[in-house]
C-alpha positions in Angstrom: 0.0 0.0 0.0 1.3 3.4 -0.9 0.0 6.0 1.5 -3.7 5.3 1.5 -3.8 4.6 -2.2 -4.1 1.0 -3.5 -2.2 0.8 -6.8 -3.2 -2.2 -9.0 0.1 -2.8 -10.8 -0.3 -5.7 -13.3 3.3 -6.7 -13.1 6.2 -4.7 -11.6 9.6 -6.2 -12.1 12.9 -5.3 -10.4 15.5 -4.5 -13.0 17.8 -7.3 -11.9 14.8 -9.6 -12.0 14.8 -9.2 -15.7 18.1 -11.0 -16.0 19.6 -11.1 -19.4 16.6 -12.5 -21.2 13.7 -10.6 -22.7 10.6 -10.9 -20.6 7.0 -10.0 -21.5 5.1 -7.5 -19.3 1.4 -7.0 -19.8 -0.3 -3.7 -20.1 -1.8 -1.4 -17.4 -5.3 -1.9 -16.1 -6.9 1.4 -15.1 -7.4 1.5 -11.4 -10.7 3.3 -11.4 -11.7 2.3 -7.8 -8.4 3.6 -6.2 -8.7 6.3 -3.7 -8.1 9.8 -5.1 -7.3 12.5 -2.5 -10.1 14.8 -1.7 -9.9 18.7 -1.4 -9.0 18.7 2.3 -6.4 16.0 2.1 -2.6 16.7 2.2 -0.7 15.1 -0.7 3.0 14.3 -0.8 5.2 12.8 -3.5 8.9 12.0 -3.2 11.9 9.7 -3.7 12.3 6.0 -3.3 14.7 6.1 -0.3 12.5 8.1 2.1 9.1 6.8 0.9 8.4 4.2 3.6 9.0 6.6 6.5 6.2 8.8 5.2 4.0 5.8 4.3 4.3 4.6 7.9 3.7 8.1 9.3 0.5 8.3 7.3 -0.9 4.8 7.9 1.1 3.0 10.6 3.3 0.0 10.5 2.9 -3.8 10.7 3.8 -3.9 14.4 0.4 -2.3 15.2 1.6 1.3 15.6 -1.2 3.6 14.3 -0.3 6.3 11.9 -1.9 9.8 11.5 -4.8 8.6 9.5 -5.6 5.8 12.0 -6.4 8.3 14.7 -9.7 9.4 13.2 -8.3 12.1 11.0 -11.1 13.9 9.1 -8.7 15.1 6.4 -6.0 12.6 5.5 -2.3 12.5 4.9 -1.8 10.8 1.5 1.6 9.8 0.2 2.4 8.5 -3.3 5.5 6.3 -3.4 8.2 6.8 -6.0 7.9 3.1 -7.0 4.8 1.7 -8.7 5.1 -1.4 -6.5 4.7 -1.5 -2.7 7.8 -3.8 -2.5 9.9 -0.9 -3.8 10.3 -2.2 -7.4 10.1 -0.2 -10.6 7.9 -1.3 -13.5 9.1 -2.0 -17.1 7.6 -2.4 -20.5 7.5 -5.4 -22.9 10.9 -6.2 -24.3 12.9 -5.0 -21.3 16.2 -6.7 -20.5 18.9 -6.1 -17.8 21.0 -4.4 -20.4 18.2 -2.4 -22.0 15.5 -1.6 -19.5 12.4 0.2 -20.8 10.8 2.1 -17.9 7.0 2.0 -17.9 6.5 5.5 -16.6 3.6 4.5 -14.3 1.0 7.2 -13.4 -1.1 8.2 -10.4 -4.1 10.5 -9.7 -3.1 13.2 -7.4 -6.5 14.6 -6.7 -10.1 13.4 -7.2 -11.4 14.6 -10.6 -7.9 15.0 -12.2 -6.3 13.0 -15.0 -3.5 10.5 -14.3 -0.1 12.1 -14.4 3.4 10.5 -14.6 4.4 9.3 -11.1 7.2 11.3 -9.4 10.1 8.7 -9.0 13.0 10.5 -7.3 13.9 13.1 -4.7 15.1 15.6 -7.3 12.0 15.1 -9.5 9.7 15.6 -6.5 11.1 19.1 -5.8 10.8 20.0 -9.5 7.2 18.8 -9.4 6.4 20.9 -6.4 7.9 24.0 -8.0 5.8 23.3 -11.2 2.6 23.0 -9.2 1.3 26.6 -9.3 -2.3 25.5 -9.3 -4.9 27.0 -6.9 -5.7 24.9 -4.9 -2.4 23.0 -4.7 -2.3 19.5 -6.1 1.0 18.6 -4.4 1.4 20.0 -0.8 4.8 18.6 0.2 7.6 16.3 -0.9 9.7 13.8 0.9 13.3 13.9 -0.3 16.8 12.6 0.4 18.3 15.9 -0.7 17.7 19.5 0.2 16.5 22.0 -2.4 19.2 23.9 -4.3 19.7 27.6 -4.2 18.1 27.8 -7.7 15.0 25.8 -6.5 14.6 28.1 -3.5 14.8 31.1 -5.7 12.1 29.7 -8.0 9.9 29.2 -5.0 10.3 32.9 -4.1 9.5 33.8 -7.7 6.4 31.7 -7.4 5.3 33.9 -4.6 5.7 31.3 -1.8 8.4 33.0 0.2 10.8 30.1 -0.4 10.8 26.4 0.5 10.5 25.2 4.1 12.7 22.2 5.0 12.3 19.8 7.9 14.7 16.9 8.7 12.7 13.9 9.9 15.4 11.1 9.9 18.9 10.0 9.1 20.0 7.1 6.9 23.3 6.2 5.3 24.7 4.8 2.1 27.0 1.8 2.4 28.1 -0.9 0.0 26.6 -4.4 0.3 27.6 -7.8 -0.8 26.0 -11.3 -0.9 26.1 -13.1 2.5 28.7 -15.4 0.9 31.2 -13.1 -0.9 34.7 -12.9 -2.2 35.0 -9.3 -1.0 37.0 -8.5 2.1 35.2 -6.5 4.8 35.6 -2.8 5.4 36.4 -1.6 1.8 37.6 1.9 1.9 36.4 4.7 -0.4 39.9 4.6 -2.1 39.5 0.9 -2.8 36.0 1.5 -4.1 37.3 4.2 -6.4 39.6 1.7 -8.0 36.8 -0.8 -8.3 34.4 1.6 -9.9 37.0 3.1 -12.2 37.8 -0.4 -13.5 41.4 -0.4 -12.4 40.7 -3.0 -9.7 38.9 -6.0 -11.2 39.7 -9.0 -8.8 39.0 -9.3 -5.1 42.4 -10.8 -4.3 43.9 -7.4 -5.3 42.3 -5.8 -2.2 42.7 -8.6 0.2 39.7 -10.8 -0.7 39.2 -14.2 -2.2 40.3 -14.8 -5.7 37.3 -13.8 -8.0 36.1 -11.3 -10.5 34.5 -8.1 -9.1 31.0 -7.1 -10.4 30.5 -3.4 -9.6 26.9 -2.3 -9.7 25.2 1.1 -9.4 21.6 2.2 -9.1 20.1 4.6 -11.7 21.9 7.9 -12.0 18.9 9.9 -10.8 18.7 8.1 -7.5 19.8 9.6 -4.2 21.9 6.6 -3.4 23.8 7.0 -6.7 24.4 10.7 -6.2 25.6 10.2 -2.6 28.0 7.4 -3.6 29.3 9.2 -6.7 30.0 12.4 -4.6 32.1 10.3 -2.2 34.0 8.8 -5.2 34.5 12.3 -6.6 36.1 13.5 -3.4 38.4 10.4 -3.3 39.3 11.2 -6.9 40.7 14.6 -6.0 37.3 16.4 -6.5 37.2 15.2 -10.1 34.2 13.1 -11.2 35.6 9.7 -12.0 35.1 7.9 -15.3 33.4 4.7 -14.5 34.8 1.4 -15.8 33.1 -0.5 -18.6 32.3 -3.4 -16.2 29.9 -1.2 -14.1 26.3 -2.2 -14.6 23.1 -0.4 -13.7 20.6 -2.2 -11.4 17.5 -1.4 -9.4 18.0 0.9 -6.4 17.8 -0.7 -3.0 16.9 -4.1 -4.4 18.7 -7.2 -2.8 18.3 -9.2 -6.1 20.8 -6.8 -7.7 23.3 -9.0 -5.7 21.5 -12.3 -5.2 20.1 -12.5 -8.7 23.3 -11.3 -10.5 25.5 -13.4 -12.7 28.3 -13.3 -10.1 26.8 -13.2 -6.6 30.1 -13.7 -4.8 31.7 -10.9 -6.8 28.9 -8.4 -6.8 28.8 -5.2 -4.9 26.5 -2.2 -4.9 25.8 0.9 -2.8 22.5 0.6 -0.8 20.4 2.5 1.7 21.0 1.2 5.2 17.4 2.0 6.2 16.0 -0.1 3.4 18.2 -3.0 4.4 16.9 -2.6 7.9 13.4 -2.7 6.6 14.1 -5.9 4.7 15.7 -7.5 7.8 12.6 -6.6 9.8 10.5 -8.9 7.7 8.3 -6.1 6.3 8.6 -7.3 2.6 7.0 -10.6 1.7 7.4 -12.5 -1.6 5.2 -11.0 -4.3 4.9 -14.3 -6.1 2.2 -15.8 -3.8 -1.5 -14.9 -4.1 -3.4 -13.4 -1.2 -2.9 -13.8 1.8 0.7 -13.9 0.6 3.9 -15.7 1.1 6.8 -15.7 3.5 8.9 -12.7 4.4 11.8 -12.1 2.1 15.2 -12.9 3.4 17.4 -10.3 1.6 20.6 -12.5 1.5 22.9 -9.5 1.5 25.0 -7.8 4.2 26.7 -4.5 4.7 30.4 -4.6 3.9 31.4 -2.0 6.5 31.9 -3.5 10.0 33.4 -0.4 11.5 36.2 1.1 9.3 34.9 0.9 5.8 33.0 3.3 3.5 29.9 5.0 4.8 28.1 8.2 3.7 25.4 9.9 5.6 21.9 10.5 4.1 19.1 12.6 5.5 15.4 12.3 4.9 13.6 15.7 4.5 10.0 17.0 4.2 9.8 20.1 2.0 6.9 22.4 1.4 6.0 26.0 0.5 6.9 28.5 3.2 3.6 30.3 2.5 1.7 27.3 3.6 3.0 27.6 7.1 1.2 30.9 7.4 -2.2 29.6 6.2 -5.2 30.4 8.5 -7.1 27.4 7.2 -7.4 24.7 9.9 -6.5 21.2 8.8 -8.7 19.3 11.2 -12.1 20.2 12.7 -11.8 21.6 16.2 -8.2 22.7 15.7 -6.7 26.1 14.8 -3.6 24.6 13.2 -3.1 24.4 9.4 -1.8 21.2 7.8 1.8 22.2 7.8 1.7 23.0 11.6 -0.3 19.9 12.3 2.1 17.5 10.5 5.5 19.1 10.1 6.4 22.4 11.7 5.0 24.3 14.6 7.2 26.6 16.7 4.5 28.2 18.9 2.2 25.3 19.9 1.9 21.5 20.1 4.6 19.6 18.5 3.9 18.6 14.9 3.0 14.9 14.3 6.4 13.8 12.9 8.1 15.2 16.0 5.8 13.4 18.5 6.8 10.1 20.1 4.2 8.3 17.9 5.6 9.9 14.7 9.2 9.2 15.6 8.4 5.6 16.3 6.8 5.1 12.9 9.9 6.7 11.2 12.1 4.3 13.2 10.0 1.4 12.1 10.8 2.2 8.5 14.5 1.5 9.2 15.4 5.2 9.5 16.9 6.7 12.6 14.2 9.3 13.5 15.4 12.8 14.1 13.6 16.1 14.1 15.2 19.4 13.0 13.2 22.2 11.5 15.7 24.0 9.3 13.1 26.6 8.0 13.9 28.4 4.8 17.7 28.4 5.3 
């Protein structure tokens, strides 16, 4: 389930699940009975890495912790995941292969009475979508992102008459490289060693202290926050010059364990991964999608973090971003309250703590594998 919206995806395949063969994917069936947010609802879109934290905040977790909507909210918090599939997988068209993926570009309906639009599928794209939404009333109220808005994006928000963009930190994550549980790689690979691996100058694990075997370096798509974070670290290690990636680097699904376990060289494969997403896999949240209702067993990811204390690790932060002008709205969000939606959910310096900063909200963020934090950075 994504937010409170039930998406009927006919078939959503992880990129690595396509393997090297060509697979058939059937067409989309219109989801006419899906919930479409009503005028008083608050709608958020965002990136793959932070999506489960906001989904849990809205609707609760499988441990029985109730989310905002479960407390009898009259107007609802609705989040649209970046992925078209609730297991965090992207969807692909007929004829897709591992080497030549053909993205489906799935859609969603942001408000009741509107046409379907292309689903926002990354943190960067979500901020761009928010800036493009100059409708009255708003169609997108906020975004969840693993990156802050740029100076140019903030300036665009001022030009739009919003007084800028308001940013709230809700949790911390990290990017680390993962391997199969049975791997030829040594533990605690440094960023210098990873630079050699991803530039293609280091091609066997024995060169860096591992077991003899060929290295299979993998990366998520270039628009993903995990890719950008990892490539920034490689750039710093390369003397602040963006490295030229080796010809053996392949693109795989972001935060998908089968990028390793389903690869052609499981013992040699390595990929940067969200620590929070691996935590969520290890919690038993994801179950096999190959079994009809009531479903199959929990997925055992079969991968592990390479860093045991002295290896590579980059920090990653989950943010909520919205129009600064919305914080000054005099329209109450819930009956019987004087608080608007932004104050109720995300930022309130003069009254009750916003929902994401309460003990209940923080517990739901933690349940998504993220380390819950709360820091209202305002428009700075």
